[in-house]
C-alpha positions as CSV (number, residue, x, y, z in Angstrom):
1,X,-16.1,24.0,185.8
2,X,-13.1,25.6,184.0
3,X,-11.3,22.2,183.9
4,X,-14.3,20.6,182.3
5,X,-14.5,23.2,179.5
6,X,-10.7,23.1,179.1
7,X,-10.8,19.3,178.7
8,X,-13.9,19.4,176.5
9,X,-12.0,21.5,173.9
10,X,-8.7,19.8,174.5
11,X,-6.8,23.0,175.0
12,X,-4.0,21.1,176.7
13,X,-1.6,20.1,174.0
14,X,-0.8,16.4,174.2
15,X,2.5,15.1,172.9
16,X,1.3,11.9,171.2
17,X,4.8,10.9,170.1
18,X,6.1,11.2,173.6
19,X,3.2,9.1,174.9
20,X,4.0,6.4,172.3
21,X,7.7,6.4,173.2
22,X,6.6,5.9,176.9
23,X,4.6,2.8,175.9
24,X,1.2,4.1,175.1
25,X,-1.3,1.8,173.4
26,X,-3.2,3.0,170.4
27,X,-6.8,1.8,170.3
28,X,-8.8,2.4,167.1
29,X,-12.5,2.2,167.9
30,X,-13.8,2.1,164.3
31,X,-15.5,-1.0,162.8
32,X,-13.3,-3.8,161.5
33,X,-14.2,-2.8,157.9
34,X,-13.1,0.8,158.5
35,X,-9.9,-0.4,160.2
36,X,-9.1,-2.7,157.3
37,X,-9.4,0.2,155.0
38,X,-6.4,1.9,156.7
39,X,-5.0,2.3,160.2
40,X,-2.0,3.2,162.2
41,X,0.5,0.3,162.0
42,X,0.8,-0.3,165.8
43,X,-2.8,0.3,166.6
44,X,-5.2,-2.3,167.9
45,X,-8.8,-2.4,166.6
46,X,-11.5,-2.6,169.4
47,X,-14.8,-1.2,168.0
48,X,-16.5,1.2,170.4
49,X,-19.4,-1.2,171.0
50,X,-17.0,-3.9,172.2
51,X,-14.7,-1.6,174.3
52,X,-16.4,-2.4,177.6
53,X,-16.1,-6.2,177.2
54,X,-12.6,-6.0,175.7
55,X,-11.1,-3.6,178.3
56,X,-9.7,-6.5,180.3
57,X,-7.2,-7.1,177.4
58,X,-5.7,-3.6,177.9
59,X,-2.7,-2.8,180.1
60,X,-4.0,-0.5,182.9
61,X,-0.4,0.6,183.6
62,X,0.1,2.1,180.1
63,X,-1.6,5.2,178.7
64,X,-4.1,4.7,175.9
65,X,-4.5,6.9,172.8
66,X,-7.9,6.4,171.2
67,X,-8.7,7.2,167.6
68,X,-11.5,6.7,165.0
69,X,-12.6,8.4,161.8
70,X,-13.3,11.9,163.0
71,X,-12.7,12.0,166.8
72,X,-16.3,11.5,168.0
73,X,-16.2,7.8,168.8
74,X,-12.6,8.2,170.2
75,X,-13.9,10.9,172.5
76,X,-16.5,8.5,173.9
77,X,-13.9,5.7,174.2
78,X,-11.6,8.1,176.1
79,X,-14.4,8.8,178.6
80,X,-15.2,5.2,179.0
81,X,-11.6,4.3,179.6
82,X,-11.0,7.1,182.1
83,X,-14.1,6.1,184.0
84,X,-12.5,2.6,184.4
85,X,-9.2,3.9,185.7
86,X,-7.2,4.2,182.5
87,X,-5.0,7.1,181.6
88,X,-6.6,7.9,178.2
89,X,-6.2,10.5,175.5
90,X,-8.4,11.3,172.5
91,X,-6.1,11.2,169.4
92,X,-9.0,12.1,167.1
93,X,-9.2,10.9,163.6
94,X,-6.7,8.1,162.8
95,X,-5.1,9.8,159.8
96,X,-4.6,13.0,161.7
97,X,-3.1,11.2,164.6
98,X,-0.8,9.3,162.2
99,X,0.4,12.6,160.8
100,X,1.1,13.9,164.3
101,X,3.1,10.8,165.1
102,X,5.1,11.1,161.9
103,X,6.1,14.7,162.4
């Protein structure tokens, strides 16, 4: 139960820069229109509604960092990916994640 609460509030600090250096994929789960309005350069746009059907295009051997506008859709995407055997992390909002990667 404690692990569930700990994971729910993401109290484990994730080093997103290190994940990226080790080959992580960044998946932006916003709509194409949102993505076209601004995104992280190396991210791939797979809207949350299409994630299940597009999952086969992702590398199961590489970690995945999900992002969206606020962190809500990316949290759902993280859960879906983990349930399908991926190592996944919720990066939260894309602009916040971009700032973390540029620090």
